[in-house]
Gaussian input, Z-matrix of N, CA and C with variables (Angstrom, degrees):
# hf/3-21g

backbone

0 1
 N
 C     1     B1
 C     2     B2     1     A1
 N     3     B3     2     A2     1     D1
 C     4     B4     3     A3     2     D2
 C     5     B5     4     A4     3     D3
 N     6     B6     5     A5     4     D4
 C     7     B7     6     A6     5     D5
 C     8     B8     7     A7     6     D6
 N     9     B9     8     A8     7     D7
 C    10    B10     9     A9     8     D8
 C    11    B11    10    A10     9     D9
 N    12    B12    11    A11    10    D10
 C    13    B13    12    A12    11    D11
 C    14    B14    13    A13    12    D12
 N    15    B15    14    A14    13    D13
 C    16    B16    15    A15    14    D14
 C    17    B17    16    A16    15    D15
 N    18    B18    17    A17    16    D16
 C    19    B19    18    A18    17    D17
 C    20    B20    19    A19    18    D18
 N    21    B21    20    A20    19    D19
 C    22    B22    21    A21    20    D20
 C    23    B23    22    A22    21    D21
 N    24    B24    23    A23    22    D22
 C    25    B25    24    A24    23    D23
 C    26    B26    25    A25    24    D24
 N    27    B27    26    A26    25    D25
 C    28    B28    27    A27    26    D26
 C    29    B29    28    A28    27    D27
 N    30    B30    29    A29    28    D28
 C    31    B31    30    A30    29    D29
 C    32    B32    31    A31    30    D30
 N    33    B33    32    A32    31    D31
 C    34    B34    33    A33    32    D32
 C    35    B35    34    A34    33    D33
 N    36    B36    35    A35    34    D34
 C    37    B37    36    A36    35    D35
 C    38    B38    37    A37    36    D36
 N    39    B39    38    A38    37    D37
 C    40    B40    39    A39    38    D38
 C    41    B41    40    A40    39    D39
 N    42    B42    41    A41    40    D40
 C    43    B43    42    A42    41    D41
 C    44    B44    43    A43    42    D42
 N    45    B45    44    A44    43    D43
 C    46    B46    45    A45    44    D44
 C    47    B47    46    A46    45    D45
 N    48    B48    47    A47    46    D46
 C    49    B49    48    A48    47    D47
 C    50    B50    49    A49    48    D48
 N    51    B51    50    A50    49    D49
 C    52    B52    51    A51    50    D50
 C    53    B53    52    A52    51    D51
 N    54    B54    53    A53    52    D52
 C    55    B55    54    A54    53    D53
 C    56    B56    55    A55    54    D54
 N    57    B57    56    A56    55    D55
 C    58    B58    57    A57    56    D56
 C    59    B59    58    A58    57    D57
 N    60    B60    59    A59    58    D58
 C    61    B61    60    A60    59    D59
 C    62    B62    61    A61    60    D60
 N    63    B63    62    A62    61    D61
 C    64    B64    63    A63    62    D62
 C    65    B65    64    A64    63    D63
 N    66    B66    65    A65    64    D64
 C    67    B67    66    A66    65    D65
 C    68    B68    67    A67    66    D66
 N    69    B69    68    A68    67    D67
 C    70    B70    69    A69    68    D68
 C    71    B71    70    A70    69    D69
 N    72    B72    71    A71    70    D70
 C    73    B73    72    A72    71    D71
 C    74    B74    73    A73    72    D72
 N    75    B75    74    A74    73    D73
 C    76    B76    75    A75    74    D74
 C    77    B77    76    A76    75    D75
 N    78    B78    77    A77    76    D76
 C    79    B79    78    A78    77    D77
 C    80    B80    79    A79    78    D78
 N    81    B81    80    A80    79    D79
 C    82    B82    81    A81    80    D80
 C    83    B83    82    A82    81    D81
 N    84    B84    83    A83    82    D82
 C    85    B85    84    A84    83    D83
 C    86    B86    85    A85    84    D84
 N    87    B87    86    A86    85    D85
 C    88    B88    87    A87    86    D86
 C    89    B89    88    A88    87    D87
 N    90    B90    89    A89    88    D88
 C    91    B91    90    A90    89    D89
 C    92    B92    91    A91    90    D90
 N    93    B93    92    A92    91    D91
 C    94    B94    93    A93    92    D92
 C    95    B95    94    A94    93    D93
 N    96    B96    95    A95    94    D94
 C    97    B97    96    A96    95    D95
 C    98    B98    97    A97    96    D96
 N    99    B99    98    A98    97    D97
 C   100   B100    99    A99    98    D98
 C   101   B101   100   A100    99    D99
 N   102   B102   101   A101   100   D100
 C   103   B103   102   A102   101   D101
 C   104   B104   103   A103   102   D102
 N   105   B105   104   A104   103   D103
 C   106   B106   105   A105   104   D104
 C   107   B107   106   A106   105   D105
 N   108   B108   107   A107   106   D106
 C   109   B109   108   A108   107   D107
 C   110   B110   109   A109   108   D108
 N   111   B111   110   A110   109   D109
 C   112   B112   111   A111   110   D110
 C   113   B113   112   A112   111   D111
 N   114   B114   113   A113   112   D112
 C   115   B115   114   A114   113   D113
 C   116   B116   115   A115   114   D114
 N   117   B117   116   A116   115   D115
 C   118   B118   117   A117   116   D116
 C   119   B119   118   A118   117   D117
 N   120   B120   119   A119   118   D118
 C   121   B121   120   A120   119   D119
 C   122   B122   121   A121   120   D120
 N   123   B123   122   A122   121   D121
 C   124   B124   123   A123   122   D122
 C   125   B125   124   A124   123   D123
 N   126   B126   125   A125   124   D124
 C   127   B127   126   A126   125   D125
 C   128   B128   127   A127   126   D126
 N   129   B129   128   A128   127   D127
 C   130   B130   129   A129   128   D128
 C   131   B131   130   A130   129   D129
 N   132   B132   131   A131   130   D130
 C   133   B133   132   A132   131   D131
 C   134   B134   133   A133   132   D132
 N   135   B135   134   A134   133   D133
 C   136   B136   135   A135   134   D134
 C   137   B137   136   A136   135   D135
 N   138   B138   137   A137   136   D136
 C   139   B139   138   A138   137   D137
 C   140   B140   139   A139   138   D138
 N   141   B141   140   A140   139   D139
 C   142   B142   141   A141   140   D140
 C   143   B143   142   A142   141   D141
 N   144   B144   143   A143   142   D142
 C   145   B145   144   A144   143   D143
 C   146   B146   145   A145   144   D144
 N   147   B147   146   A146   145   D145
 C   148   B148   147   A147   146   D146
 C   149   B149   148   A148   147   D147
 N   150   B150   149   A149   148   D148
 C   151   B151   150   A150   149   D149
 C   152   B152   151   A151   150   D150
 N   153   B153   152   A152   151   D151
 C   154   B154   153   A153   152   D152
 C   155   B155   154   A154   153   D153
 N   156   B156   155   A155   154   D154
 C   157   B157   156   A156   155   D155
 C   158   B158   157   A157   156   D156
 N   159   B159   158   A158   157   D157
 C   160   B160   159   A159   158   D158
 C   161   B161   160   A160   159   D159
 N   162   B162   161   A161   160   D160
 C   163   B163   162   A162   161   D161
 C   164   B164   163   A163   162   D162
 N   165   B165   164   A164   163   D163
 C   166   B166   165   A165   164   D164
 C   167   B167   166   A166   165   D165
 N   168   B168   167   A167   166   D166
 C   169   B169   168   A168   167   D167
 C   170   B170   169   A169   168   D168
 N   171   B171   170   A170   169   D169
 C   172   B172   171   A171   170   D170
 C   173   B173   172   A172   171   D171
 N   174   B174   173   A173   172   D172
 C   175   B175   174   A174   173   D173
 C   176   B176   175   A175   174   D174
 N   177   B177   176   A176   175   D175
 C   178   B178   177   A177   176   D176
 C   179   B179   178   A178   177   D177
 N   180   B180   179   A179   178   D178
 C   181   B181   180   A180   179   D179
 C   182   B182   181   A181   180   D180
 N   183   B183   182   A182   181   D181
 C   184   B184   183   A183   182   D182
 C   185   B185   184   A184   183   D183
 N   186   B186   185   A185   184   D184
 C   187   B187   186   A186   185   D185
 C   188   B188   187   A187   186   D186
 N   189   B189   188   A188   187   D187
 C   190   B190   189   A189   188   D188
 C   191   B191   190   A190   189   D189
 N   192   B192   191   A191   190   D190
 C   193   B193   192   A192   191   D191
 C   194   B194   193   A193   192   D192
 N   195   B195   194   A194   193   D193
 C   196   B196   195   A195   194   D194
 C   197   B197   196   A196   195   D195
 N   198   B198   197   A197   196   D196
 C   199   B199   198   A198   197   D197
 C   200   B200   199   A199   198   D198
 N   201   B201   200   A200   199   D199
 C   202   B202   201   A201   200   D200
 C   203   B203   202   A202   201   D201
 N   204   B204   203   A203   202   D202
 C   205   B205   204   A204   203   D203
 C   206   B206   205   A205   204   D204
 N   207   B207   206   A206   205   D205
 C   208   B208   207   A207   206   D206
 C   209   B209   208   A208   207   D207
 N   210   B210   209   A209   208   D208
 C   211   B211   210   A210   209   D209
 C   212   B212   211   A211   210   D210
 N   213   B213   212   A212   211   D211
 C   214   B214   213   A213   212   D212
 C   215   B215   214   A214   213   D213
 N   216   B216   215   A215   214   D214
 C   217   B217   216   A216   215   D215
 C   218   B218   217   A217   216   D216
 N   219   B219   218   A218   217   D217
 C   220   B220   219   A219   218   D218
 C   221   B221   220   A220   219   D219

   B1=1.4445
   B2=1.5265
   B3=1.3036
   B4=1.4525
   B5=1.5226
   B6=1.3308
   B7=1.4626
   B8=1.5160
   B9=1.2897
   B10=1.4597
   B11=1.5139
   B12=1.3171
   B13=1.4496
   B14=1.5198
   B15=1.3284
   B16=1.4645
   B17=1.5244
   B18=1.3038
   B19=1.4601
   B20=1.5174
   B21=1.3212
   B22=1.4551
   B23=1.5185
   B24=1.3260
   B25=1.4637
   B26=1.5222
   B27=1.3496
   B28=1.4585
   B29=1.5216
   B30=1.3101
   B31=1.4548
   B32=1.5168
   B33=1.3068
   B34=1.4581
   B35=1.5210
   B36=1.3050
   B37=1.4567
   B38=1.5153
   B39=1.3178
   B40=1.4605
   B41=1.5283
   B42=1.3357
   B43=1.4582
   B44=1.5275
   B45=1.3210
   B46=1.4604
   B47=1.5269
   B48=1.3392
   B49=1.4653
   B50=1.5275
   B51=1.3293
   B52=1.4562
   B53=1.5177
   B54=1.3375
   B55=1.4633
   B56=1.5185
   B57=1.3341
   B58=1.4592
   B59=1.5250
   B60=1.3288
   B61=1.4603
   B62=1.5151
   B63=1.3351
   B64=1.4627
   B65=1.5171
   B66=1.3117
   B67=1.4628
   B68=1.5206
   B69=1.3190
   B70=1.4523
   B71=1.5104
   B72=1.3320
   B73=1.4648
   B74=1.5242
   B75=1.3233
   B76=1.4603
   B77=1.5233
   B78=1.3351
   B79=1.4577
   B80=1.5198
   B81=1.3050
   B82=1.4700
   B83=1.5134
   B84=1.2897
   B85=1.4572
   B86=1.5224
   B87=1.3013
   B88=1.4586
   B89=1.5321
   B90=1.3145
   B91=1.4556
   B92=1.5168
   B93=1.3061
   B94=1.4557
   B95=1.5280
   B96=1.3141
   B97=1.4584
   B98=1.5218
   B99=1.3351
   B100=1.4669
   B101=1.5283
   B102=1.3234
   B103=1.4688
   B104=1.5234
   B105=1.3239
   B106=1.4626
   B107=1.5285
   B108=1.3242
   B109=1.4670
   B110=1.5231
   B111=1.3396
   B112=1.4652
   B113=1.5284
   B114=1.3228
   B115=1.4679
   B116=1.5283
   B117=1.3088
   B118=1.4650
   B119=1.5219
   B120=1.3286
   B121=1.4654
   B122=1.5287
   B123=1.3132
   B124=1.4656
   B125=1.5296
   B126=1.3203
   B127=1.4723
   B128=1.5317
   B129=1.3214
   B130=1.4690
   B131=1.5225
   B132=1.3293
   B133=1.4624
   B134=1.5190
   B135=1.3044
   B136=1.4617
   B137=1.5213
   B138=1.3278
   B139=1.4679
   B140=1.5310
   B141=1.3089
   B142=1.4612
   B143=1.5106
   B144=1.3419
   B145=1.4589
   B146=1.5143
   B147=1.3205
   B148=1.4567
   B149=1.5229
   B150=1.3163
   B151=1.4632
   B152=1.5267
   B153=1.3310
   B154=1.4567
   B155=1.5222
   B156=1.3290
   B157=1.4593
   B158=1.5322
   B159=1.3341
   B160=1.4657
   B161=1.5307
   B162=1.3218
   B163=1.4602
   B164=1.5269
   B165=1.3195
   B166=1.4660
   B167=1.5256
   B168=1.3338
   B169=1.4586
   B170=1.5236
   B171=1.3355
   B172=1.4670
   B173=1.5289
   B174=1.3276
   B175=1.4644
   B176=1.5258
   B177=1.3145
   B178=1.4676
   B179=1.5312
   B180=1.3307
   B181=1.4672
   B182=1.5274
   B183=1.3326
   B184=1.4646
   B185=1.5230
   B186=1.3251
   B187=1.4652
   B188=1.5254
   B189=1.3268
   B190=1.4655
   B191=1.5229
   B192=1.3332
   B193=1.4618
   B194=1.5191
   B195=1.3237
   B196=1.4656
   B197=1.5318
   B198=1.3246
   B199=1.4656
   B200=1.5213
   B201=1.3247
   B202=1.4668
   B203=1.5223
   B204=1.3368
   B205=1.4637
   B206=1.5232
   B207=1.3249
   B208=1.4689
   B209=1.5272
   B210=1.3261
   B211=1.4638
   B212=1.5175
   B213=1.3394
   B214=1.4562
   B215=1.5160
   B216=1.3124
   B217=1.4663
   B218=1.5203
   B219=1.3503
   B220=1.4832
   B221=1.5004
   A1=108.00
   A2=117.26
   A3=122.24
   A4=109.70
   A5=115.02
   A6=116.83
   A7=108.35
   A8=115.69
   A9=119.47
   A10=110.03
   A11=114.91
   A12=121.10
   A13=108.01
   A14=117.96
   A15=118.84
   A16=110.54
   A17=116.01
   A18=121.15
   A19=110.91
   A20=115.46
   A21=121.18
   A22=108.14
   A23=114.74
   A24=120.31
   A25=111.10
   A26=116.86
   A27=121.02
   A28=112.55
   A29=118.14
   A30=120.46
   A31=111.23
   A32=114.13
   A33=121.42
   A34=106.86
   A35=117.04
   A36=121.92
   A37=107.66
   A38=116.15
   A39=121.98
   A40=109.92
   A41=117.56
   A42=119.72
   A43=112.93
   A44=117.80
   A45=121.09
   A46=112.13
   A47=117.53
   A48=120.06
   A49=113.68
   A50=117.11
   A51=120.90
   A52=115.21
   A53=118.03
   A54=120.23
   A55=110.98
   A56=115.72
   A57=121.48
   A58=108.29
   A59=116.63
   A60=121.77
   A61=108.63
   A62=116.25
   A63=121.14
   A64=109.55
   A65=115.67
   A66=122.29
   A67=108.39
   A68=117.07
   A69=121.56
   A70=114.24
   A71=118.11
   A72=120.11
   A73=110.75
   A74=117.58
   A75=121.49
   A76=112.25
   A77=117.37
   A78=120.81
   A79=110.56
   A80=115.62
   A81=121.52
   A82=108.20
   A83=122.58
   A84=123.19
   A85=109.62
   A86=115.50
   A87=121.44
   A88=109.16
   A89=115.62
   A90=120.35
   A91=108.58
   A92=117.06
   A93=121.88
   A94=111.08
   A95=115.79
   A96=122.65
   A97=111.26
   A98=117.88
   A99=120.67
   A100=112.35
   A101=117.13
   A102=120.15
   A103=111.92
   A104=118.17
   A105=122.11
   A106=111.89
   A107=117.27
   A108=121.82
   A109=110.61
   A110=116.90
   A111=119.11
   A112=109.86
   A113=117.44
   A114=119.51
   A115=111.30
   A116=115.34
   A117=120.51
   A118=108.99
   A119=117.46
   A120=119.07
   A121=109.58
   A122=115.93
   A123=121.47
   A124=112.30
   A125=117.78
   A126=119.52
   A127=112.37
   A128=118.33
   A129=121.12
   A130=112.53
   A131=116.68
   A132=120.62
   A133=109.90
   A134=115.85
   A135=121.17
   A136=108.40
   A137=117.85
   A138=119.77
   A139=110.16
   A140=115.66
   A141=120.17
   A142=113.73
   A143=117.07
   A144=120.77
   A145=111.81
   A146=115.60
   A147=120.82
   A148=109.73
   A149=115.50
   A150=122.01
   A151=110.55
   A152=115.16
   A153=122.23
   A154=109.14
   A155=116.57
   A156=121.13
   A157=108.84
   A158=117.82
   A159=119.77
   A160=113.71
   A161=117.93
   A162=120.65
   A163=111.51
   A164=117.43
   A165=120.69
   A166=111.55
   A167=117.28
   A168=119.57
   A169=110.08
   A170=117.73
   A171=120.88
   A172=110.57
   A173=117.35
   A174=120.90
   A175=110.93
   A176=117.52
   A177=121.93
   A178=110.49
   A179=117.13
   A180=121.04
   A181=109.99
   A182=117.35
   A183=121.19
   A184=110.97
   A185=117.48
   A186=121.47
   A187=110.65
   A188=117.29
   A189=121.22
   A190=110.78
   A191=116.86
   A192=121.28
   A193=110.40
   A194=117.02
   A195=121.77
   A196=110.91
   A197=116.60
   A198=120.38
   A199=111.40
   A200=117.43
   A201=120.77
   A202=110.56
   A203=117.59
   A204=119.99
   A205=110.95
   A206=118.22
   A207=121.64
   A208=110.93
   A209=117.35
   A210=121.45
   A211=112.41
   A212=117.32
   A213=121.08
   A214=112.67
   A215=118.64
   A216=121.17
   A217=109.81
   A218=114.98
   A219=118.44
   A220=113.64
   D1=137.15
   D2=179.16
   D3=-75.66
   D4=146.61
   D5=175.17
   D6=-75.01
   D7=149.22
   D8=-177.28
   D9=-118.63
   D10=152.88
   D11=175.49
   D12=-80.75
   D13=172.50
   D14=177.93
   D15=-52.87
   D16=139.70
   D17=-175.11
   D18=-69.17
   D19=130.37
   D20=176.00
   D21=-96.07
   D22=178.05
   D23=178.51
   D24=-60.12
   D25=-28.41
   D26=-177.90
   D27=-94.59
   D28=-1.90
   D29=-177.86
   D30=-67.70
   D31=141.40
   D32=175.88
   D33=-137.40
   D34=167.02
   D35=176.57
   D36=-123.76
   D37=128.34
   D38=-178.18
   D39=-66.65
   D40=127.94
   D41=179.62
   D42=-71.33
   D43=-16.38
   D44=-178.72
   D45=-88.07
   D46=-51.58
   D47=-174.37
   D48=-108.94
   D49=-16.06
   D50=179.05
   D51=87.18
   D52=-1.76
   D53=178.96
   D54=-71.10
   D55=146.07
   D56=175.09
   D57=-83.71
   D58=146.22
   D59=177.31
   D60=-155.13
   D61=161.93
   D62=177.50
   D63=-86.87
   D64=128.23
   D65=179.12
   D66=-108.38
   D67=116.24
   D68=-179.21
   D69=-77.72
   D70=-4.87
   D71=179.01
   D72=-67.24
   D73=-16.58
   D74=179.60
   D75=-84.74
   D76=-5.45
   D77=-178.27
   D78=-92.99
   D79=159.77
   D80=176.06
   D81=-118.87
   D82=126.04
   D83=-9.71
   D84=-70.97
   D85=157.08
   D86=-178.69
   D87=-58.12
   D88=117.43
   D89=-178.21
   D90=-141.98
   D91=69.48
   D92=-176.25
   D93=-88.34
   D94=150.37
   D95=176.87
   D96=-56.89
   D97=-28.57
   D98=-175.28
   D99=-69.31
   D100=-18.97
   D101=-179.88
   D102=-67.81
   D103=-17.84
   D104=178.68
   D105=-83.40
   D106=-8.98
   D107=-178.79
   D108=-96.03
   D109=159.12
   D110=175.80
   D111=-63.12
   D112=146.30
   D113=179.42
   D114=-72.77
   D115=151.77
   D116=173.27
   D117=-79.32
   D118=146.87
   D119=173.35
   D120=-60.13
   D121=143.79
   D122=-175.09
   D123=-56.18
   D124=-33.10
   D125=-178.84
   D126=-69.13
   D127=-13.93
   D128=177.89
   D129=-91.51
   D130=-8.73
   D131=179.64
   D132=-83.33
   D133=142.12
   D134=179.21
   D135=-107.02
   D136=125.27
   D137=178.44
   D138=-54.77
   D139=129.51
   D140=-179.96
   D141=75.32
   D142=5.44
   D143=-178.79
   D144=-68.37
   D145=150.08
   D146=179.24
   D147=-91.66
   D148=163.65
   D149=179.99
   D150=-66.36
   D151=146.97
   D152=174.26
   D153=-95.24
   D154=155.72
   D155=175.95
   D156=-70.30
   D157=166.68
   D158=-178.69
   D159=-54.83
   D160=-41.24
   D161=-178.14
   D162=-67.82
   D163=-45.56
   D164=-178.67
   D165=-70.15
   D166=-36.53
   D167=177.75
   D168=-66.44
   D169=-41.67
   D170=177.45
   D171=-61.09
   D172=-40.85
   D173=178.17
   D174=-65.26
   D175=-40.36
   D176=179.31
   D177=-65.44
   D178=-41.62
   D179=177.81
   D180=-64.40
   D181=-43.52
   D182=178.65
   D183=-61.34
   D184=-42.86
   D185=178.84
   D186=-63.47
   D187=-43.83
   D188=179.58
   D189=-63.80
   D190=-40.41
   D191=178.70
   D192=-65.04
   D193=-43.43
   D194=178.46
   D195=-61.49
   D196=-46.92
   D197=179.98
   D198=-63.29
   D199=-38.46
   D200=178.86
   D201=-65.31
   D202=-40.27
   D203=179.84
   D204=-69.80
   D205=-32.21
   D206=176.50
   D207=-64.98
   D208=-38.03
   D209=-179.52
   D210=-73.54
   D211=-22.77
   D212=-178.07
   D213=-85.03
   D214=-13.41
   D215=-179.25
   D216=-70.24
   D217=141.62
   D218=-179.87
   D219=-70.71

């Protein structure tokens, strides 16, 4: 686990790996780094789920993309 600096108002903790990261969803207007990434398919979202850190979200997107391409093969 990476060491983290003192938690700011935007600090969050990833529920998957436990790393601290800045979440822009707490800012007004909402301008989070995650908005620049492809969206996850709705079936991969967990109701009430917390945000993932950049590394875990990228891994989740890659896994979803891989699974989607596997289903599209003839």
